[in-house]
SERO-839454 format. One line per 2 residues: number of its first residue (from 1); their letters; for each residue z, y, x of N, C-alpha, C, O. Coordinates in steps of 0.05 Angstrom, whole numbers, plus 5000, padded with zeros to 4 digits. Atoms other than C-alpha are relative to their C-alpha. Layout:
NUM = a = Z:Y:X:Z:Y:X:Z:Y:X:Z:Y:X ~ ...
//
This chain:
1 = ms = 4974:4986:4997:4578:5304:4725:5013:4992:5027:5012:4969:5035 ~ 4987:5005:4974:4615:5311:4791:5029:5010:4999:5034:5032:4989
3 = ds = 4972:4992:4999:4690:5314:4802:5009:5001:5029:5013:4980:5041 ~ 4994:4997:4972:4707:5342:4870:5030:5001:5007:5037:5004:5030
5 = rp = 4971:5001:4994:4782:5338:4862:5007:4976:5017:4993:4956:5017 ~ 4993:5022:4982:4817:5294:4913:5014:4978:4986:5024:4980:4964
7 = ig = 4984:5023:5008:4848:5226:4905:5027:5002:5015:5028:5005:5039 ~ 4973:4999:4988:4923:5226:4917:5009:4972:5008:5005:4953:4994
9 = vl = 4989:5026:4990:4954:5171:4959:5029:5005:5008:5034:5022:5025 ~ 4971:4996:4995:5030:5166:4959:5012:4976:5013:5008:4953:5005
11 = ds = 4987:5022:4986:5071:5125:5007:5027:5008:5011:5033:5032:5013 ~ 4974:4995:4989:5141:5119:5035:4999:5008:5029:5018:5019:5040
13 = gl = 5002:4993:4971:5115:5129:5106:4971:5001:5008:4955:5017:4998 ~ 5027:5000:4989:5052:5114:5145:4983:4977:4991:4958:4978:4993
15 = gg = 5015:5024:5007:5032:5046:5118:4977:5004:4980:4957:4991:4981 ~ 5020:4995:5020:4993:5075:5060:4974:5012:5012:4954:5013:4998
17 = lt = 5025:4991:4987:4943:5103:5110:4980:4977:5001:4956:4982:5003 ~ 5018:5023:5001:4914:5032:5109:4984:5001:4974:4961:4994:4973
19 = va = 5013:4998:5026:4898:5044:5035:4980:5023:5001:4957:5021:4992 ~ 5017:4977:4998:4870:5113:5048:4975:4994:5017:4953:5003:5010
21 = ke = 5023:5007:4982:4826:5085:5104:4980:4984:4984:4956:4989:4986 ~ 5019:5016:5015:4796:5033:5057:4987:5016:4977:4963:5011:4971
23 = il = 5012:4983:5021:4785:5084:5001:4977:5016:5012:4956:5018:5000 ~ 5021:4983:4988:4746:5129:5048:4977:4983:5011:4955:4993:5013
25 = rl = 5022:5018:4991:4707:5070:5076:4982:4993:4977:4957:4992:4980 ~ 5017:5007:5023:4684:5050:5006:4988:5024:4987:4966:5022:4975
27 = mp = 5010:4976:5013:4675:5121:4981:5001:5024:5020:5018:5041:5018 ~ 4999:4980:4979:4659:5165:5041:4997:5029:4991:5003:5048:5005
29 = ge = 5004:4973:5010:4642:5225:4997:5025:5011:4987:5025:5035:4979 ~ 4975:4991:5013:4712:5229:4968:5019:5013:5020:5017:5009:5044
31 = rv = 4979:4988:4984:4771:5269:4993:5027:4987:4992:5030:4980:4969 ~ 4974:5012:5005:4842:5243:4999:5021:5021:5007:5019:5035:5028
33 = vy = 4976:4986:4993:4908:5280:4997:5022:4979:5003:5029:4966:4983 ~ 4980:5021:4994:4959:5235:5030:5027:5012:5004:5031:5032:5018
35 = lg = 4973:4992:4996:5034:5242:5026:5017:4977:5008:5019:4957:4993 ~ 4982:5021:4990:5081:5199:5068:5028:5012:5003:5032:5032:5017
37 = dt = 4972:4990:4999:5156:5208:5060:5014:4989:5025:5033:4973:5023 ~ 4990:5010:4974:5170:5196:5133:5029:5008:5006:5042:4995:5022
39 = ar = 4973:4992:4995:5236:5233:5130:5021:4980:4988:5043:4978:4998 ~ 4981:5018:5014:5267:5181:5083:4992:4971:5002:5003:4954:4988
41 = yp = 5009:5027:4995:5229:5119:5105:5021:4985:5017:5033:4998:5035 ~ 5013:5018:5019:5241:5060:5099:5014:5000:4973:5038:5006:4971
43 = yg = 4989:5002:5026:5251:5050:5025:5012:4972:4993:5026:4968:4974 ~ 4995:5028:5007:5261:4974:5028:5028:4993:4994:5033:4975:4977
45 = nr = 4972:5006:5004:5337:4974:5030:5014:5021:4982:5039:5020:4980 ~ 4988:4979:5016:5348:5034:4984:5003:4990:4971:4992:4970:4963
47 = sd = 4996:5007:5028:5372:5031:4912:4975:5006:4983:4959:5023:4990 ~ 5022:4995:5017:5322:5028:4855:5000:5029:4990:4979:5042:4988
49 = ea = 4998:4972:5009:5348:5096:4830:4989:5019:5021:4975:5038:5014 ~ 5009:4982:4979:5336:5129:4897:4969:4998:5004:4956:5018:5007
51 = ir = 5029:5003:4997:5266:5099:4903:4985:5014:4978:4965:5027:4984 ~ 5014:4986:5022:5246:5124:4834:5002:5030:5004:4982:5044:4999
53 = sf = 4998:4972:4996:5273:5193:4850:4982:5011:5021:4968:5031:5017 ~ 5017:4991:4978:5236:5199:4916:4970:4998:4991:4954:5015:4997
55 = al = 5028:5004:5009:5172:5171:4884:4991:5022:4981:4968:5032:4983 ~ 5007:4979:5019:5173:5222:4828:4997:5027:5013:4980:5043:5006
57 = eg = 5003:4975:4985:5183:5279:4877:4973:5000:5014:4959:5021:5013 ~ 5026:5001:4986:5122:5256:4917:4977:5002:4981:4957:5015:4987
59 = aq = 5022:4999:5020:5080:5245:4855:4996:5028:4990:4974:5037:4985 ~ 5002:4972:5010:5096:5316:4831:4986:5017:5021:4969:5034:5014
61 = el = 5013:4984:4978:5076:5345:4899:4969:4996:4999:4954:5015:5001 ~ 5029:5006:5000:5008:5310:4895:4987:5010:4973:4965:5020:4974
63 = yd = 5010:4990:5026:4999:5327:4820:4995:5030:5001:4975:5039:4991 ~ 5003:4971:4997:5009:5400:4837:4976:5008:5017:4968:5031:5016
65 = rd = 5023:4995:4984:4951:5394:4885:4974:4992:4986:4953:4990:4999 ~ 5023:5005:5017:4904:5378:4828:4984:4975:5007:4960:4976:5011
67 = ik = 5013:5026:4994:4889:5305:4843:4987:4989:4974:4996:4996:4952 ~ 5013:5012:5023:4843:5266:4797:5009:4972:4994:5004:4960:4973
69 = ll = 4990:5027:5002:4876:5199:4809:5022:4996:5021:5020:5007:5043 ~ 4979:5005:4981:4940:5175:4842:5002:4971:5007:5003:4954:4989
71 = vv = 4996:5028:4991:4946:5112:4884:5028:4998:5012:5035:5013:5031 ~ 4974:5005:4989:5017:5088:4896:4997:4978:5020:4996:4954:5013
73 = ac = 5008:5019:4979:5005:5055:4963:5023:4984:5012:5018:4964:5025 ~ 4976:5015:4990:5076:5033:4980:5007:4978:4980:5012:4984:4956
75 = nt = 4994:5022:5018:5091:4964:4951:5028:5003:4988:5031:4998:4964 ~ 4973:4996:5010:5165:4980:4944:5000:5021:4978:5012:5017:4957
77 = ma = 5002:4978:5019:5150:5045:4908:4985:4991:4975:4993:4997:4952 ~ 5016:5010:5023:5097:5011:4864:5016:4981:4983:5014:4982:4958
79 = ai = 4985:5019:5015:5145:4956:4845:5022:5013:4983:5027:5004:4961 ~ 4977:4988:5013:5202:5002:4826:4993:5024:4982:5006:5029:4962
81 = at = 5004:4973:5012:5171:5068:4804:4974:5005:4986:4970:5027:4975 ~ 5026:4994:5011:5100:5060:4778:5002:5008:4970:4989:5028:4962
83 = ka = 4998:4993:5029:5120:5061:4704:5011:5028:4996:5001:5043:4979 ~ 4988:4973:5002:5163:5123:4714:4979:5021:5007:4978:5042:4995
85 = ie = 5021:4981:4992:5105:5158:4750:4979:5003:4978:4971:5025:4972 ~ 5020:5000:5021:5056:5139:4695:5009:5017:4976:4993:5031:4964
87 = qc = 4989:4985:5023:5102:5169:4642:5000:5030:5005:5001:5045:4986 ~ 4997:4972:4994:5105:5235:4678:4974:5014:5008:4971:5038:5005
89 = lh = 5025:4988:4991:5035:5246:4706:4979:4999:4977:4962:4982:4977 ~ 5017:4999:5024:5000:5264:4641:4970:5006:5008:4965:5025:5022
91 = gv = 5028:4995:4995:4924:5257:4645:4989:4991:5026:4965:4994:5032 ~ 5009:5009:4974:4922:5229:4715:5003:4969:5002:5026:4960:5000
93 = pv = 4998:5029:4997:4906:5154:4723:5017:4993:5025:5015:5006:5045 ~ 4983:5009:4978:4957:5117:4767:4994:4971:5006:4994:4954:4988
95 = ig = 5006:5028:4991:4940:5055:4807:5022:4992:5020:5027:5006:5040 ~ 4981:5011:4982:4995:5014:4839:4987:4980:5019:4967:4968:5011
97 = vi = 5012:5018:4980:4981:4972:4901:5004:4971:4994:4992:4953:5007 ~ 4992:5027:5005:5009:4909:4870:4979:4984:4984:4970:4963:4992
99 = lp = 5018:5015:5018:4962:4889:4813:4973:4993:5011:4964:4970:5007 ~ 5026:5008:4989:4896:4891:4851:5002:4975:5018:4985:4957:5016
101 = gv = 4996:5024:4983:4922:4840:4902:5007:4976:4984:4998:4954:4990 ~ 4993:5022:5018:4952:4798:4847:4975:4988:4986:4972:4964:4986
103 = ra = 5024:5009:5013:4887:4794:4809:4981:4985:5019:4970:4964:5011 ~ 5017:5014:4980:4849:4775:4872:5011:4973:5007:4996:4954:5010
105 = av = 4987:5026:4992:4899:4720:4889:4997:4980:4978:4991:4956:4983 ~ 5002:5019:5023:4899:4689:4819:4971:4989:4998:4967:4966:4991
107 = lr = 5028:5009:5001:4823:4686:4821:4993:4980:5022:4975:4964:5019 ~ 5008:5015:4976:4822:4653:4889:5017:4975:5006:5009:4958:5021
109 = ta = 4983:5023:4994:4879:4603:4888:4989:4975:4987:4984:4974:4962 ~ 5010:5025:5011:4853:4532:4879:5023:4981:4993:5021:4965:4974
111 = dr = 4977:5018:5004:4920:4496:4884:5022:5012:4983:5043:5000:4979 ~ 4981:4986:5018:4957:4547:4839:5026:5004:5014:5048:5002:5002
113 = ki = 4977:4994:4984:5005:4564:4895:4995:5026:5015:4978:5026:5033 ~ 5004:4974:4987:5010:4637:4916:5026:5009:5014:5047:5007:5002
115 = gv = 4978:4989:4984:5055:4666:4970:4999:5030:5001:4977:5042:5001 ~ 4998:4971:4997:5079:4738:4977:5021:5006:5021:5042:4994:5021
117 = ig = 4981:4991:4980:5112:4771:5037:5001:5030:4998:4980:5044:4998 ~ 4998:4971:5002:5140:4841:5033:5029:5009:5007:5044:4994:5020
119 = sh = 4973:4989:4994:5203:4885:5036:5021:4986:4983:5014:4972:4963 ~ 4978:5011:5017:5271:4864:5009:4999:5011:4972:5002:4996:4953
121 = at = 5000:4988:5027:5265:4913:4951:4977:4989:4983:4980:4984:4960 ~ 5023:5011:5015:5196:4888:4931:5005:4972:4992:5000:4964:4969
123 = mr = 4995:5027:5007:5217:4816:4934:5023:4998:4979:5022:4981:4961 ~ 4978:5000:5019:5282:4832:4897:4991:5007:4972:5002:4997:4952
125 = ss = 5010:4991:5026:5243:4864:4840:4985:4977:4985:4983:4978:4961 ~ 5016:5022:5011:5202:4799:4829:4975:5010:4985:4964:4996:4968
127 = vy = 5023:4988:5015:5145:4845:4807:4975:4984:5005:4958:4982:4987 ~ 5024:5016:4995:5093:4801:4841:5000:4975:4983:4980:4968:4971
129 = eq = 4998:5024:5016:5118:4738:4807:4994:5006:4971:4980:4991:4957 ~ 5004:4992:5028:5119:4773:4739:4971:5006:4995:4960:4998:4975
131 = ai = 5029:4993:5004:5049:4801:4748:4982:4976:5001:4963:4974:4985 ~ 5016:5024:4998:5021:4735:4770:5002:4983:4974:4983:4973:4964
133 = hr = 4996:5017:5024:5052:4698:4711:4990:5012:4974:4984:4998:4955 ~ 5013:4988:5024:5026:4749:4661:4970:4992:4999:4959:4991:4977
135 = id = 5029:5008:4999:4956:4728:4684:4998:4970:4997:4981:4960:4981 ~ 5002:5030:5001:4969:4653:4694:5028:4989:5004:5038:4989:5027
137 = ss = 4972:5009:4997:5038:4624:4680:5002:4973:5014:5024:4965:5021 ~ 4999:5026:4986:5019:4558:4713:5001:5003:5030:5006:4983:5044
139 = vk = 5000:4995:4972:5015:4589:4782:5029:5000:5011:5047:5013:4999 ~ 4974:5000:4987:5075:4575:4827:5000:5022:5022:4981:5025:5037
141 = vy = 4998:4977:4983:5098:4636:4866:5023:4997:5020:5045:4991:5013 ~ 4980:5002:4979:5134:4634:4933:5002:5027:5015:4982:5037:5025
143 = qt = 4996:4973:4988:5164:4699:4960:5020:4999:5023:5039:4983:5023 ~ 4981:4998:4978:5197:4717:5025:4999:5029:5011:4977:5040:5015
145 = pg = 5000:4974:4987:5219:4784:5054:4994:4997:5030:5000:4977:5042 ~ 5008:5001:4972:5191:4800:5123:5007:5026:5014:4989:5038:5026
147 = pl = 4994:4974:4988:5229:4861:5149:4995:5002:5030:4988:5024:5040 ~ 5005:4998:4971:5222:4843:5223:4971:5005:5006:4965:5018:5026
149 = lq = 5029:4995:4995:5146:4844:5217:4995:5030:4997:4979:5041:5012 ~ 5004:4971:5003:5150:4916:5192:5009:5014:5025:4996:5033:5035
151 = sl = 4990:4987:4976:5192:4935:5252:4982:4995:5024:4978:5013:5041 ~ 5018:5006:4978:5144:4900:5300:4975:5017:4999:4964:5025:5019
153 = ve = 5024:4983:5002:5085:4939:5272:5008:5028:5009:4992:5041:5023 ~ 4992:4973:4992:5124:5004:5281:5003:5002:5030:5000:5024:5041
155 = em = 4997:5000:4971:5137:4984:5353:4973:4994:5014:4973:4991:5039 ~ 5027:5006:4990:5062:4971:5362:4998:4973:5014:4981:4969:5031
157 = ml = 5001:5027:4988:5076:4898:5380:4983:4982:4982:4993:4965:4969 ~ 5018:5014:5018:5015:4871:5344:4991:4973:5012:4995:4952:5000
159 = dh = 5009:5025:4986:4984:4821:5393:5021:4991:5020:5018:4995:5044 ~ 4977:5006:4983:5049:4794:5419:5012:4973:4992:5013:4967:4968
161 = di = 4989:5027:5006:5082:4725:5424:5024:5002:4981:5028:4985:4964 ~ 4977:4996:5017:5145:4752:5391:4991:5003:4971:5003:4992:4952
163 = tr = 5010:4995:5027:5105:4776:5331:4990:4974:4987:4995:4969:4964 ~ 5010:5026:5010:5071:4708:5324:5024:4982:4993:5022:4967:4973
165 = mv = 4977:5017:5005:5139:4673:5328:5014:5009:4974:5023:4992:4958 ~ 4987:4989:5025:5168:4719:5273:4983:4993:4976:4994:4985:4955
167 = aq = 5017:5007:5022:5108:4708:5229:5002:4970:4993:5003:4963:4969 ~ 4996:5029:5004:5115:4633:5238:5027:4994:4986:5029:4977:4969
169 = fy = 4973:5004:5011:5190:4637:5222:5000:5006:4970:5011:4992:4954 ~ 5001:4992:5028:5176:4673:5156:4982:4982:4983:4988:4978:4959
171 = ly = 5021:5012:5016:5116:4633:5134:4997:4970:5003:4980:4958:4989 ~ 5005:5029:4996:5123:4561:5159:5006:4984:4975:4992:4964:4970
173 = em = 4995:5015:5024:5153:4538:5093:4977:5002:4980:4971:4982:4967 ~ 5023:4997:5017:5094:4566:5055:4977:4982:5008:4963:4971:4992
175 = vd = 5021:5018:4990:5047:4527:5100:5007:4971:4992:4989:4957:4983 ~ 4992:5027:5007:5087:4463:5089:4997:4994:4970:4990:4972:4962
177 = ig = 5001:5003:5029:5089:4474:5013:4971:4997:4991:4965:4985:4970 ~ 5028:5001:5008:5013:4482:5011:4990:5025:4986:4971:5023:4970
179 = vd = 5010:4974:5011:5007:4555:4990:4971:5004:5010:4966:5001:5034 ~ 5027:4996:4991:4933:4571:4992:4990:5029:4998:4968:5035:5006
181 = cl = 5005:4971:5000:4935:4647:4979:5025:5015:5007:5046:5010:4995 ~ 4977:4985:4992:4982:4695:5014:4993:5030:4996:4974:5040:5008
183 = il = 5004:4971:5004:4988:4767:4990:5018:5015:5020:5042:5010:5022 ~ 4985:4982:4983:5009:4818:5042:5012:5022:4983:4998:5041:4976
185 = gs = 4987:4982:5019:5059:4855:4999:5013:5024:5013:5034:5034:5003 ~ 4990:4975:4987:5070:4914:5046:4976:5013:5012:4959:5001:5025
187 = sl = 5023:4985:4988:5021:4969:5066:5003:5001:5030:4984:5011:5044 ~ 4997:5000:4971:5049:4961:5137:4987:4975:5012:4983:4975:5037
189 = yp = 5008:5026:4989:5022:4890:5145:4970:4998:5008:4964:4981:5025 ~ 5028:5004:4993:4945:4900:5149:4995:4999:5030:4977:4984:5038
191 = pl = 5005:5003:4971:4948:4912:5225:5007:4973:5011:4998:4966:5033 ~ 4992:5027:4992:4978:4842:5229:4982:4979:4987:4989:4955:4989
193 = fe = 5016:5019:5015:4923:4810:5188:4991:4976:5017:4995:4953:5009 ~ 5010:5022:4983:4893:4769:5245:5023:4983:5010:5020:4958:5012
195 = vi = 4977:5016:4991:4962:4748:5271:5010:4982:4978:5015:4958:4983 ~ 4990:5016:5023:4984:4725:5202:4980:4978:4993:4988:4956:4988
197 = qg = 5020:5020:5006:4918:4690:5188:5000:4978:5021:4998:4954:5014 ~ 4998:5020:4979:4923:4655:5255:5025:4982:4998:5025:4959:5006
199 = tv = 4975:5015:5003:4994:4634:5239:4998:4979:4977:5007:4957:4981 ~ 5001:5018:5024:4980:4603:5170:4976:4982:5000:4976:4962:4986
201 = gt = 5024:5017:4998:4912:4574:5188:4980:5006:4978:4984:5021:4960 ~ 5023:4993:5018:4846:4574:5151:5003:4988:4972:4988:4996:4955
203 = rm = 4996:5012:5027:4871:4532:5092:5014:5020:4981:5014:5016:4957 ~ 4987:4980:5016:4910:4593:5068:4985:5026:5003:4981:5036:5025
205 = qv = 5015:4975:4999:4871:4655:5049:5020:5024:4999:5037:5025:4981 ~ 4982:4977:4999:4907:4720:5068:4986:5024:4987:4963:5030:4994
207 = ld = 5012:4978:5015:4895:4778:5021:5013:5027:5007:5037:5030:5005 ~ 4992:4973:4992:4900:4850:5044:5000:5018:4975:4979:5025:4964
209 = sa = 4998:4984:5025:4926:4891:4984:4987:5027:5003:4978:5038:4983 ~ 5013:4974:4995:4899:4955:5016:4971:4999:4992:4961:5017:4979
211 = lw = 5028:5003:5007:4828:4930:5009:4995:4998:4971:4978:5011:4959 ~ 5004:5005:5028:4835:4906:4938:5008:5025:4983:4997:5030:4962
213 = ta = 4993:4975:5014:4870:4971:4917:4978:5020:5002:4972:5034:4983 ~ 5022:4982:4997:4813:5011:4946:4977:4993:4982:4964:5010:4971
215 = ke = 5022:5009:5017:4763:4969:4908:5006:5007:4971:4988:5015:4956 ~ 4993:4993:5027:4801:4980:4843:4998:5030:4996:4990:5039:4974
217 = tq = 5003:4971:5002:4804:5054:4857:4971:5008:4997:4964:5025:4980 ~ 5029:4995:5003:4728:5055:4866:4991:4993:4972:4975:5008:4960
219 = di = 5008:5008:5027:4719:5017:4800:5009:5020:4979:4994:5027:4961 ~ 4990:4981:5020:4763:5066:4761:4987:5027:5003:4981:5040:4983
221 = it = 5015:4975:4996:4731:5127:4793:4973:4999:4987:4964:5018:4974 ~ 5026:5003:5012:4664:5100:4771:5001:4998:4969:4986:5011:4955
223 = al = 4998:5004:5029:4686:5078:4701:5007:5026:4986:4998:5030:4963 ~ 4991:4976:5013:4719:5145:4686:4982:5024:5007:4989:5047:5000
225 = dl = 5018:4979:4992:4661:5185:4715:5014:5022:5016:5010:5046:5011 ~ 4985:4981:4984:4705:5218:4767:4989:5002:5028:5001:5015:5046
227 = kn = 5012:5000:4973:4659:5208:4827:4991:5027:5008:4981:5043:4992 ~ 5010:4975:4989:4645:5267:4872:4972:4996:5011:4967:4981:5030
229 = vk = 5028:5002:4992:4570:5273:4878:4990:5024:5016:4967:5025:5024 ~ 5007:4977:4985:4570:5340:4912:5002:4995:5030:5017:4977:5038
231 = ps = 4997:5004:4971:4560:5345:4988:5028:5003:5009:5042:5022:5002 ~ 4973:4999:4991:4625:5331:5023:5001:4990:5029:4985:4973:5037
233 = kg = 4996:5009:4973:4649:5323:5094:5020:4977:5002:5027:4967:5024 ~ 4983:5024:5001:4694:5266:5072:5026:5003:5015:5043:5019:5007
235 = ke = 4975:5000:4985:4749:5253:5123:5008:5027:5010:5032:5033:5012 ~ 4994:4973:4988:4743:5323:5152:5014:5018:4979:5027:5037:4987
237 = ec = 4989:4983:5021:4765:5352:5084:5026:4988:4989:5037:4998:4970 ~ 4976:5013:5010:4824:5305:5074:5025:5016:5010:5024:5030:5030
239 = vf = 4975:4987:4994:4896:5331:5074:5021:4978:5004:5024:4960:4988 ~ 4979:5019:4994:4953:5293:5106:5027:5015:5001:5031:5033:5017
241 = lf = 4974:4987:5002:5025:5312:5089:5022:4979:5006:5020:4956:4998 ~ 4978:5017:4993:5089:5283:5117:5026:5016:4997:5026:5041:5000
243 = te = 4975:4986:5004:5162:5299:5103:5016:5002:5026:5037:5014:5027 ~ 4989:4998:4973:5179:5291:5177:4976:4996:5019:4959:4980:5014
245 = dp = 5022:5002:4981:5133:5300:5237:4997:4971:5010:5015:4960:5022 ~ 5004:5028:4991:5103:5230:5250:5002:4997:5030:5007:4975:5040
247 = ae = 4999:5002:4970:5101:5246:5324:5027:4992:5009:5030:4979:5030 ~ 4973:5008:4993:5176:5237:5325:5005:4970:4996:5023:4959:5007
249 = rg = 4998:5028:5005:5166:5166:5300:4979:4984:5015:4978:4959:5013 ~ 5021:5013:4985:5108:5151:5346:4973:5007:4989:4963:4993:4971
251 = gq = 5026:4990:5010:5043:5189:5336:4978:4979:5000:4959:4981:4984 ~ 5022:5020:4998:5001:5129:5356:4999:4983:4975:4978:4971:4969
253 = li = 5000:5016:5025:5021:5095:5291:4979:5010:4980:4968:4994:4966 ~ 5020:4989:5019:4976:5142:5252:4973:4988:5006:4959:4979:4988
255 = gq = 5025:5012:4993:4916:5118:5290:4999:4970:4995:4978:4959:4988 ~ 4999:5029:5005:4939:5046:5284:4995:4993:4971:4980:4974:4965
257 = ff = 5004:5006:5029:4941:5049:5208:4974:5011:4990:4960:4998:4975 ~ 5024:4987:5011:4884:5097:5195:4975:4993:5015:4953:4996:5004
259 = ge = 5024:5008:4985:4838:5071:5249:4990:5021:5018:4973:5016:5035 ~ 5008:4978:4983:4830:5139:5281:5020:5022:4997:5037:5021:4979
261 = dv = 4982:4977:5002:4866:5205:5292:4994:5015:4974:4971:5020:4968 ~ 5005:4986:5025:4876:5240:5226:4996:5030:5005:4990:5045:4986
263 = ge = 5004:4972:4995:4870:5307:5261:5024:5016:4992:5047:5008:4998 ~ 4978:4982:5008:4912:5363:5231:5015:4988:4976:5003:4976:4958
265 = ys = 4983:5008:5023:4970:5347:5185:5022:5020:4997:5028:5035:5016 ~ 4979:4981:5006:5025:5386:5153:5026:4986:4994:5026:4963:4984
267 = vi = 4973:5010:5006:5100:5375:5147:5012:5016:4978:5014:5041:4980 ~ 4988:4986:5022:5132:5392:5081:5029:4990:4996:5036:4968:5005
269 = ep = 4972:5008:5005:5205:5391:5060:5002:4982:4976:4992:4990:4954 ~ 4998:5018:5024:5222:5332:5014:5019:5011:4979:5037:5027:4985
271 = gk = 4981:4994:5021:5256:5341:4947:4998:5027:4988:5016:5036:4974 ~ 5002:4973:5010:5229:5409:4930:4990:5002:4971:4997:5020:4956
273 = kp = 5013:4998:5027:5191:5392:4866:5005:4974:4984:4986:4959:4979 ~ 4995:5023:5017:5225:5338:4825:4988:5003:4973:4986:5026:4963
275 = l = 5011:4998:5027:5194:5321:4758:5022:5005:4980:5017:5007:4956
//
């Protein structure tokens, strides 16, 4: 059996392209429909009610495009709105970006000390701490918001002394405490992987949630027999949707997150199809 329907990837902006990139790397025969709410990004300082409302609108847009699975690639959105999305998307599996990274960290921490860095909203929700403790209540969790790192990625300041100084400012306490696993709790952070790993040193393992989310997506696609086995052009057949032209926010960011030019994309008006 072959299921040629696309995989939906929902994000508050461009960061979820890191997840889409890993999904297509692991499953090159699949198609992705990506929706980034660039008109209302960032979500990190918005109210929980607003985040849930925006997330449900985006999920409905992708659902209407006949997706076979939805990946909520924005950590803030996943923390606040995953349950609401699951309740509304009948028959479509929903994967949040949080649990895959959590499971990987719990399996890998030797000293039972896990760190998480992400947006203010994600850290405020304590969703990472709750998820970790559901698996192993003995693990100590250390969380810190890192909003300046997100801004530096958006400014393309990746290999820069200022970026390294900011990373050190946010993470030096985790190094001193002896955290041995650090979860990148924002889809914007993967381009900073090497900078962050260099900052915390080799004694702390840095986990890219985009990679682990893609691996879980692959596992669920296989388990539910949703794999596309028909000939496919892969990336060439993907659809990229934004609620504001990304070129206005810096077109190079698309290539930075996705690893290459996404080619053609469409701009849609947000808020047209609430659940």
